[in-house]
py3Dmol code that shows the C-alpha trace and the ligand (Angstrom):
import py3Dmol

protein = """\
ATOM      1  CA  MET A   1      68.845 105.591  98.844  1.00  0.00           C
ATOM      2  CA  ARG A   2      69.609 104.896 102.620  1.00  0.00           C
ATOM      3  CA  ILE A   3      69.096 107.863 105.015  1.00  0.00           C
ATOM      4  CA  ASP A   4      70.512 107.744 108.317  1.00  0.00           C
ATOM      5  CA  ILE A   5      69.459 110.411 110.846  1.00  0.00           C
ATOM      6  CA  LEU A   6      71.406 110.839 113.852  1.00  0.00           C
ATOM      7  CA  THR A   7      69.670 113.032 116.633  1.00  0.00           C
ATOM      8  CA  LEU A   8      68.777 113.226 120.291  1.00  0.00           C
ATOM      9  CA  PHE A   9      65.198 113.124 119.663  1.00  0.00           C
ATOM     10  CA  PRO A  10      64.441 110.248 117.422  1.00  0.00           C
ATOM     11  CA  GLU A  11      60.749 110.199 118.334  1.00  0.00           C
ATOM     12  CA  MET A  12      60.231 113.642 116.347  1.00  0.00           C
ATOM     13  CA  PHE A  13      60.557 111.816 113.325  1.00  0.00           C
ATOM     14  CA  ALA A  14      58.044 109.139 113.322  1.00  0.00           C
ATOM     15  CA  PRO A  15      55.088 111.187 112.532  1.00  0.00           C
ATOM     16  CA  VAL A  16      56.797 112.763 109.497  1.00  0.00           C
ATOM     17  CA  LEU A  17      58.570 109.787 108.094  1.00  0.00           C
ATOM     18  CA  GLY A  18      55.284 107.713 108.776  1.00  0.00           C
ATOM     19  CA  ALA A  19      52.883 109.650 106.683  1.00  0.00           C
ATOM     20  CA  SER A  20      52.214 110.553 103.064  1.00  0.00           C
ATOM     21  CA  ILE A  21      54.931 110.460 100.384  1.00  0.00           C
ATOM     22  CA  LEU A  22      57.774 109.906 102.891  1.00  0.00           C
ATOM     23  CA  LYS A  23      56.078 106.834 104.122  1.00  0.00           C
ATOM     24  CA  ARG A  24      55.054 105.333 100.768  1.00  0.00           C
ATOM     25  CA  ALA A  25      58.689 105.834  99.737  1.00  0.00           C
ATOM     26  CA  ALA A  26      59.933 103.326 102.271  1.00  0.00           C
ATOM     27  CA  ASP A  27      56.845 100.780 101.750  1.00  0.00           C
ATOM     28  CA  PRO A  28      58.189  97.612 100.080  1.00  0.00           C
ATOM     29  CA  ALA A  29      54.649  96.363  99.272  1.00  0.00           C
ATOM     30  CA  LEU A  30      54.148  99.272  96.587  1.00  0.00           C
ATOM     31  CA  TYR A  31      57.294  98.229  94.645  1.00  0.00           C
ATOM     32  CA  GLU A  32      57.252  94.540  94.098  1.00  0.00           C
ATOM     33  CA  LYS A  33      56.664  94.847  90.490  1.00  0.00           C
ATOM     34  CA  ALA A  34      58.999  97.821  89.884  1.00  0.00           C
ATOM     35  CA  ALA A  35      62.125  95.675  90.894  1.00  0.00           C
ATOM     36  CA  GLY A  36      64.576  95.703  87.946  1.00  0.00           C
ATOM     37  CA  GLU A  37      63.677  99.146  86.870  1.00  0.00           C
ATOM     38  CA  LEU A  38      64.223 100.928  90.091  1.00  0.00           C
ATOM     39  CA  THR A  39      67.198 100.869  92.526  1.00  0.00           C
ATOM     40  CA  LEU A  40      65.664  99.523  95.480  1.00  0.00           C
ATOM     41  CA  GLU A  41      67.008  99.024  99.121  1.00  0.00           C
ATOM     42  CA  PRO A  42      67.386  95.522 100.562  1.00  0.00           C
ATOM     43  CA  HIS A  43      63.942  95.615 102.173  1.00  0.00           C
ATOM     44  CA  GLY A  44      62.463  96.330  98.543  1.00  0.00           C
ATOM     45  CA  ALA A  45      61.571 100.008  98.567  1.00  0.00           C
ATOM     46  CA  PRO A  46      63.506 103.136  97.140  1.00  0.00           C
ATOM     47  CA  VAL A  47      64.266 104.531 100.389  1.00  0.00           C
ATOM     48  CA  ALA A  48      65.240 103.076 103.812  1.00  0.00           C
ATOM     49  CA  TYR A  49      65.350 105.574 106.931  1.00  0.00           C
ATOM     50  CA  HIS A  50      67.465 104.552 109.970  1.00  0.00           C
ATOM     51  CA  LEU A  51      67.192 106.634 113.097  1.00  0.00           C
ATOM     52  CA  THR A  52      70.015 106.831 115.695  1.00  0.00           C
ATOM     53  CA  ASP A  53      69.874 108.247 119.211  1.00  0.00           C
ATOM     54  CA  ILE A  54      73.141 110.107 119.557  1.00  0.00           C
ATOM     55  CA  ARG A  55      72.536 109.606 123.362  1.00  0.00           C
ATOM     56  CA  ALA A  56      72.937 105.720 123.151  1.00  0.00           C
ATOM     57  CA  TYR A  57      76.609 106.331 122.293  1.00  0.00           C
ATOM     58  CA  THR A  58      77.910 108.490 125.170  1.00  0.00           C
ATOM     59  CA  THR A  59      80.424 106.891 127.448  1.00  0.00           C
ATOM     60  CA  ASP A  60      79.042 109.268 130.190  1.00  0.00           C
ATOM     61  CA  LYS A  61      77.603 107.148 132.876  1.00  0.00           C
ATOM     62  CA  HIS A  62      74.796 109.603 133.515  1.00  0.00           C
ATOM     63  CA  GLY A  63      73.978 109.747 129.802  1.00  0.00           C
ATOM     64  CA  LYS A  64      75.345 113.241 129.420  1.00  0.00           C
ATOM     65  CA  VAL A  65      75.969 114.427 126.024  1.00  0.00           C
ATOM     66  CA  ASP A  66      76.547 118.177 126.355  1.00  0.00           C
ATOM     67  CA  ASP A  67      78.383 120.647 128.490  1.00  0.00           C
ATOM     68  CA  ARG A  68      78.870 124.479 129.317  1.00  0.00           C
ATOM     69  CA  PRO A  69      81.029 126.426 126.547  1.00  0.00           C
ATOM     70  CA  PHE A  70      84.405 127.136 127.089  1.00  0.00           C
ATOM     71  CA  GLY A  71      84.956 130.914 127.385  1.00  0.00           C
ATOM     72  CA  GLY A  72      81.504 131.051 128.900  1.00  0.00           C
ATOM     73  CA  GLY A  73      78.096 132.225 127.367  1.00  0.00           C
ATOM     74  CA  PRO A  74      74.651 130.995 127.276  1.00  0.00           C
ATOM     75  CA  GLY A  75      73.431 127.294 126.464  1.00  0.00           C
ATOM     76  CA  MET A  76      75.172 123.961 126.040  1.00  0.00           C
ATOM     77  CA  VAL A  77      77.301 122.694 123.541  1.00  0.00           C
ATOM     78  CA  MET A  78      76.965 119.044 122.269  1.00  0.00           C
ATOM     79  CA  GLN A  79      80.294 116.976 122.992  1.00  0.00           C
ATOM     80  CA  CYS A  80      82.535 115.449 120.411  1.00  0.00           C
ATOM     81  CA  GLN A  81      82.543 112.124 121.657  1.00  0.00           C
ATOM     82  CA  PRO A  82      78.945 110.833 121.274  1.00  0.00           C
ATOM     83  CA  VAL A  83      78.506 112.235 117.830  1.00  0.00           C
ATOM     84  CA  TRP A  84      81.912 110.841 116.873  1.00  0.00           C
ATOM     85  CA  ASP A  85      81.220 107.487 118.030  1.00  0.00           C
ATOM     86  CA  ALA A  86      77.630 107.358 116.664  1.00  0.00           C
ATOM     87  CA  VAL A  87      78.920 108.236 113.128  1.00  0.00           C
ATOM     88  CA  GLN A  88      81.552 105.657 113.186  1.00  0.00           C
ATOM     89  CA  ALA A  89      79.154 102.897 114.282  1.00  0.00           C
ATOM     90  CA  VAL A  90      76.368 103.770 112.061  1.00  0.00           C
ATOM     91  CA  GLU A  91      78.588 104.173 109.029  1.00  0.00           C
ATOM     92  CA  LYS A  92      79.788 100.473 109.519  1.00  0.00           C
ATOM     93  CA  LEU A  93      76.179  99.292 109.189  1.00  0.00           C
ATOM     94  CA  ASP A  94      76.173  99.605 105.430  1.00  0.00           C
ATOM     95  CA  PRO A  95      79.407  99.357 102.992  1.00  0.00           C
ATOM     96  CA  ARG A  96      78.078 102.453 101.141  1.00  0.00           C
ATOM     97  CA  LYS A  97      79.949 105.665 101.592  1.00  0.00           C
ATOM     98  CA  ALA A  98      77.498 108.168 103.258  1.00  0.00           C
ATOM     99  CA  ARG A  99      77.341 111.753 102.347  1.00  0.00           C
ATOM    100  CA  ARG A 100      77.724 113.432 105.887  1.00  0.00           C
ATOM    101  CA  ILE A 101      75.496 116.221 106.481  1.00  0.00           C
ATOM    102  CA  VAL A 102      75.282 118.439 109.716  1.00  0.00           C
ATOM    103  CA  LEU A 103      71.955 120.786 109.861  1.00  0.00           C
ATOM    104  CA  SER A 104      73.113 124.146 111.159  1.00  0.00           C
ATOM    105  CA  PRO A 105      72.097 127.693 110.338  1.00  0.00           C
ATOM    106  CA  GLN A 106      75.923 128.540 109.551  1.00  0.00           C
ATOM    107  CA  GLY A 107      75.536 126.045 106.632  1.00  0.00           C
ATOM    108  CA  ARG A 108      75.110 126.436 102.768  1.00  0.00           C
ATOM    109  CA  ARG A 109      71.443 127.319 102.125  1.00  0.00           C
ATOM    110  CA  LEU A 110      69.510 124.492 100.821  1.00  0.00           C
ATOM    111  CA  ASP A 111      67.976 125.103  97.334  1.00  0.00           C
ATOM    112  CA  GLN A 112      66.810 122.848  94.521  1.00  0.00           C
ATOM    113  CA  PRO A 113      69.919 122.360  92.751  1.00  0.00           C
ATOM    114  CA  LEU A 114      71.480 121.019  95.994  1.00  0.00           C
ATOM    115  CA  VAL A 115      68.270 118.899  96.807  1.00  0.00           C
ATOM    116  CA  GLU A 116      68.848 117.351  93.073  1.00  0.00           C
ATOM    117  CA  GLU A 117      72.559 116.724  93.762  1.00  0.00           C
ATOM    118  CA  LEU A 118      71.677 115.036  97.252  1.00  0.00           C
ATOM    119  CA  ALA A 119      68.887 112.865  95.418  1.00  0.00           C
ATOM    120  CA  GLY A 120      71.440 111.282  93.353  1.00  0.00           C
ATOM    121  CA  GLN A 121      73.634 110.110  96.311  1.00  0.00           C
ATOM    122  CA  PRO A 122      73.293 106.137  97.617  1.00  0.00           C
ATOM    123  CA  ARG A 123      73.328 107.426 101.230  1.00  0.00           C
ATOM    124  CA  LEU A 124      72.897 110.261 103.390  1.00  0.00           C
ATOM    125  CA  LEU A 125      73.984 110.680 106.901  1.00  0.00           C
ATOM    126  CA  LEU A 126      72.040 113.607 108.835  1.00  0.00           C
ATOM    127  CA  ILE A 127      73.256 114.851 112.062  1.00  0.00           C
ATOM    128  CA  ALA A 128      70.764 116.956 113.761  1.00  0.00           C
ATOM    129  CA  GLY A 129      72.292 119.085 116.701  1.00  0.00           C
ATOM    130  CA  HIS A 130      70.506 120.781 119.586  1.00  0.00           C
ATOM    131  CA  TYR A 131      71.362 123.317 122.324  1.00  0.00           C
ATOM    132  CA  GLU A 132      73.816 125.750 120.933  1.00  0.00           C
ATOM    133  CA  GLY A 133      75.254 123.026 118.423  1.00  0.00           C
ATOM    134  CA  PHE A 134      78.315 120.823 118.229  1.00  0.00           C
ATOM    135  CA  ASP A 135      81.867 121.497 119.599  1.00  0.00           C
ATOM    136  CA  GLN A 136      83.591 122.776 116.471  1.00  0.00           C
ATOM    137  CA  ARG A 137      86.315 120.035 116.748  1.00  0.00           C
ATOM    138  CA  ALA A 138      83.612 117.438 115.936  1.00  0.00           C
ATOM    139  CA  ILE A 139      82.600 119.383 112.760  1.00  0.00           C
ATOM    140  CA  ASP A 140      86.267 119.655 111.799  1.00  0.00           C
ATOM    141  CA  ALA A 141      86.969 115.976 112.250  1.00  0.00           C
ATOM    142  CA  LEU A 142      83.816 114.613 110.548  1.00  0.00           C
ATOM    143  CA  GLU A 143      84.218 117.217 107.549  1.00  0.00           C
ATOM    144  CA  PRO A 144      80.414 117.280 106.682  1.00  0.00           C
ATOM    145  CA  LEU A 145      78.398 119.372 104.281  1.00  0.00           C
ATOM    146  CA  GLU A 146      76.738 121.696 106.699  1.00  0.00           C
ATOM    147  CA  VAL A 147      73.266 122.777 105.431  1.00  0.00           C
ATOM    148  CA  SER A 148      70.880 125.507 106.719  1.00  0.00           C
ATOM    149  CA  ILE A 149      67.177 125.538 105.442  1.00  0.00           C
ATOM    150  CA  GLY A 150      67.020 129.230 105.781  1.00  0.00           C
ATOM    151  CA  ASP A 151      68.018 132.345 107.533  1.00  0.00           C
ATOM    152  CA  TYR A 152      66.181 131.998 110.827  1.00  0.00           C
ATOM    153  CA  VAL A 153      66.854 129.826 113.884  1.00  0.00           C
ATOM    154  CA  LEU A 154      65.384 126.765 114.912  1.00  0.00           C
ATOM    155  CA  SER A 155      65.642 125.027 118.285  1.00  0.00           C
ATOM    156  CA  GLY A 156      67.358 122.059 116.733  1.00  0.00           C
ATOM    157  CA  GLY A 157      68.300 120.587 113.617  1.00  0.00           C
ATOM    158  CA  GLU A 158      65.434 117.828 113.530  1.00  0.00           C
ATOM    159  CA  LEU A 159      63.009 119.853 111.383  1.00  0.00           C
ATOM    160  CA  ALA A 160      65.600 121.032 109.091  1.00  0.00           C
ATOM    161  CA  ALA A 161      66.506 117.376 108.518  1.00  0.00           C
ATOM    162  CA  MET A 162      62.899 116.429 107.853  1.00  0.00           C
ATOM    163  CA  VAL A 163      62.663 119.347 105.288  1.00  0.00           C
ATOM    164  CA  LEU A 164      65.784 118.278 103.464  1.00  0.00           C
ATOM    165  CA  THR A 165      64.539 114.524 103.854  1.00  0.00           C
ATOM    166  CA  ASP A 166      61.280 115.405 102.309  1.00  0.00           C
ATOM    167  CA  ALA A 167      62.605 117.644  99.437  1.00  0.00           C
ATOM    168  CA  VAL A 168      65.189 114.872  98.429  1.00  0.00           C
ATOM    169  CA  VAL A 169      63.019 111.649  98.731  1.00  0.00           C
ATOM    170  CA  ARG A 170      60.383 112.973  96.381  1.00  0.00           C
ATOM    171  CA  LEU A 171      62.875 113.260  93.642  1.00  0.00           C
ATOM    172  CA  ILE A 172      64.192 109.693  93.960  1.00  0.00           C
ATOM    173  CA  PRO A 173      62.976 107.552  90.837  1.00  0.00           C
ATOM    174  CA  GLY A 174      59.824 105.615  91.582  1.00  0.00           C
ATOM    175  CA  VAL A 175      58.741 107.681  94.582  1.00  0.00           C
ATOM    176  CA  LEU A 176      56.292 110.191  92.831  1.00  0.00           C
ATOM    177  CA  GLY A 177      53.692 108.482  90.969  1.00  0.00           C
ATOM    178  CA  ASP A 178      53.900 110.747  88.185  1.00  0.00           C
ATOM    179  CA  GLU A 179      57.509 111.150  87.035  1.00  0.00           C
ATOM    180  CA  ARG A 180      56.611 114.355  85.293  1.00  0.00           C
ATOM    181  CA  SER A 181      55.188 116.176  88.383  1.00  0.00           C
ATOM    182  CA  ALA A 182      58.544 116.845  90.029  1.00  0.00           C
ATOM    183  CA  HIS A 183      60.161 117.931  86.872  1.00  0.00           C
ATOM    184  CA  HIS A 184      58.054 120.849  86.019  1.00  0.00           C
ATOM    185  CA  GLU A 185      57.462 122.586  89.341  1.00  0.00           C
ATOM    186  CA  SER A 186      58.980 125.619  90.794  1.00  0.00           C
ATOM    187  CA  PHE A 187      62.897 125.765  90.987  1.00  0.00           C
ATOM    188  CA  SER A 188      63.425 122.642  89.301  1.00  0.00           C
ATOM    189  CA  ALA A 189      65.448 122.470  86.064  1.00  0.00           C
ATOM    190  CA  GLY A 190      62.586 121.484  83.880  1.00  0.00           C
ATOM    191  CA  ALA A 191      60.853 124.896  84.885  1.00  0.00           C
ATOM    192  CA  GLN A 192      63.904 126.794  84.182  1.00  0.00           C
ATOM    193  CA  GLY A 193      64.297 128.159  87.843  1.00  0.00           C
ATOM    194  CA  LEU A 194      60.910 129.978  87.413  1.00  0.00           C
ATOM    195  CA  LEU A 195      57.991 129.934  89.871  1.00  0.00           C
ATOM    196  CA  ASP A 196      55.240 127.423  89.121  1.00  0.00           C
ATOM    197  CA  TYR A 197      51.984 128.564  87.053  1.00  0.00           C
ATOM    198  CA  PRO A 198      48.759 128.754  88.490  1.00  0.00           C
ATOM    199  CA  HIS A 199      46.568 125.438  88.852  1.00  0.00           C
ATOM    200  CA  TYR A 200      42.884 124.826  88.594  1.00  0.00           C
ATOM    201  CA  THR A 201      40.560 121.814  88.780  1.00  0.00           C
ATOM    202  CA  ARG A 202      36.821 121.074  88.793  1.00  0.00           C
ATOM    203  CA  PRO A 203      34.172 122.798  89.325  1.00  0.00           C
ATOM    204  CA  ALA A 204      34.827 125.297  86.236  1.00  0.00           C
ATOM    205  CA  VAL A 205      33.030 128.012  88.148  1.00  0.00           C
ATOM    206  CA  TRP A 206      33.304 128.283  91.980  1.00  0.00           C
ATOM    207  CA  GLN A 207      31.557 131.208  93.880  1.00  0.00           C
ATOM    208  CA  GLY A 208      31.364 132.900  90.508  1.00  0.00           C
ATOM    209  CA  ARG A 209      35.105 132.641  89.821  1.00  0.00           C
ATOM    210  CA  THR A 210      35.893 131.080  86.484  1.00  0.00           C
ATOM    211  CA  VAL A 211      38.781 129.014  85.123  1.00  0.00           C
ATOM    212  CA  PRO A 212      40.962 130.785  82.432  1.00  0.00           C
ATOM    213  CA  GLU A 213      39.317 129.844  79.074  1.00  0.00           C
ATOM    214  CA  VAL A 214      42.519 128.698  77.708  1.00  0.00           C
ATOM    215  CA  LEU A 215      42.677 125.783  79.984  1.00  0.00           C
ATOM    216  CA  LEU A 216      39.322 124.596  78.760  1.00  0.00           C
ATOM    217  CA  SER A 217      40.168 124.850  75.069  1.00  0.00           C
ATOM    218  CA  GLY A 218      41.990 121.481  74.677  1.00  0.00           C
ATOM    219  CA  ASP A 219      44.523 123.185  72.612  1.00  0.00           C
ATOM    220  CA  HIS A 220      47.787 121.762  74.259  1.00  0.00           C
ATOM    221  CA  ALA A 221      50.060 124.245  72.567  1.00  0.00           C
ATOM    222  CA  ARG A 222      48.049 127.498  73.723  1.00  0.00           C
ATOM    223  CA  ILE A 223      47.900 125.916  77.068  1.00  0.00           C
ATOM    224  CA  GLU A 224      51.519 125.347  77.142  1.00  0.00           C
ATOM    225  CA  ALA A 225      52.357 128.971  75.886  1.00  0.00           C
ATOM    226  CA  TRP A 226      49.828 130.297  78.678  1.00  0.00           C
ATOM    227  CA  ARG A 227      51.447 128.365  81.574  1.00  0.00           C
ATOM    228  CA  LYS A 228      55.008 129.379  80.260  1.00  0.00           C
ATOM    229  CA  GLU A 229      53.726 133.083  80.198  1.00  0.00           C
ATOM    230  CA  GLN A 230      52.082 132.822  83.710  1.00  0.00           C
ATOM    231  CA  ALA A 231      55.245 131.445  85.255  1.00  0.00           C
ATOM    232  CA  ARG A 232      57.350 134.043  83.883  1.00  0.00           C
ATOM    233  CA  HIS A 233      54.796 136.821  85.084  1.00  0.00           C
ATOM    234  CA  ARG A 234      54.659 135.303  88.679  1.00  0.00           C
ATOM    235  CA  THR A 235      58.390 135.388  88.799  1.00  0.00           C
ATOM    236  CA  GLU A 236      58.610 138.918  87.721  1.00  0.00           C
ATOM    237  CA  LEU A 237      56.158 140.065  89.959  1.00  0.00           C
ATOM    238  CA  ARG A 238      57.090 137.643  93.095  1.00  0.00           C
ATOM    239  CA  ARG A 239      60.632 136.667  92.728  1.00  0.00           C
ATOM    240  CA  PRO A 240      62.515 138.909  90.322  1.00  0.00           C
ATOM    241  CA  ASP A 241      65.790 137.692  91.981  1.00  0.00           C
ATOM    242  CA  LEU A 242      65.220 134.308  90.286  1.00  0.00           C
ATOM    243  CA  LEU A 243      65.437 135.744  86.590  1.00  0.00           C
ATOM    244  CA  PRO A 244      68.541 135.752  84.683  1.00  0.00           C
ATOM    245  CA  PRO A 245      70.211 139.175  84.624  1.00  0.00           C
ATOM    246  CA  PRO A 246      69.154 141.380  81.434  1.00  0.00           C
ATOM    247  CA  GLU A 247      71.587 141.241  78.439  1.00  0.00           C
ATOM    248  CA  PRO A 248      73.652 144.267  78.450  1.00  0.00           C
ATOM    249  CA  ALA A 249      72.680 146.898  75.890  1.00  0.00           C
TER     250      ALA A 249
END
"""
ligand_1 = """\
10
ADE
N 69.252 124.347 113.113
C 68.832 125.593 113.664
N 68.436 126.296 112.805
C 68.750 125.820 111.545
C 68.481 126.171 110.356
N 67.894 127.273 109.806
N 68.926 125.304 109.212
C 69.257 124.118 109.643
N 69.485 123.796 110.914
C 69.192 124.570 111.763
"""
view = py3Dmol.view(width=600, height=400)
view.addModel(protein, "pdb")
view.setStyle({"model": 0}, {"cartoon": {"style": "trace"}})
view.addModel(ligand_1, "xyz")
view.setStyle({"model": 1}, {"stick": {}})
view.zoomTo()
view.show()
């Protein structure tokens, strides 16, 4: 998958794309032997990130990309021209059609089903706004999917773009070492929309606290049943909204 990110602050992304799973996903050295089984980018890894500074596309000789809102009010609004021209130029860099996404608190709330849908796309184009957001005409012309990462307001779409990127990239085949680990966790289809069960590792006793006996039993059927029960119990206690509605009597 190719991920284009358009932003006024490309430098915000280097620490996040350059560490841990997101870094590994774009590292061709790790995937040499996997070619043929996985869909790889031209450079030989499952994912390629391309950052674009929207300011590089402004036609304003002072580098301006925003202006005061018509009708008055606080803050500045990002102008149509730089973002439109940036999108047109970046989309030409690869023949694959990009799914355009604008990060915005007005968008559709990001959840695991949407993440799974986006993980199946060949190319995402994420547009992060700052200030009071974009001139509405740019949104109307680009017809993007608008996505929010939650009901709170960030100072820009960059952190939201990073959250979306992280959630999507870890689902791309080849990115996580153990293919099962993404499948069973909270909110994924494999966990039937329940919260995750609790996990334990060595030592078996820590500060006098023990591990549930069933996990040491080696009885895989009992372990599976216990984990299912724990997942259901936790979901009932913490997130009853995730459970299917009870059957009418
Ligand atoms: N930009 C500012 N706040 C945001 C949010 N909650 N989600 C996505 N983009 C944003």
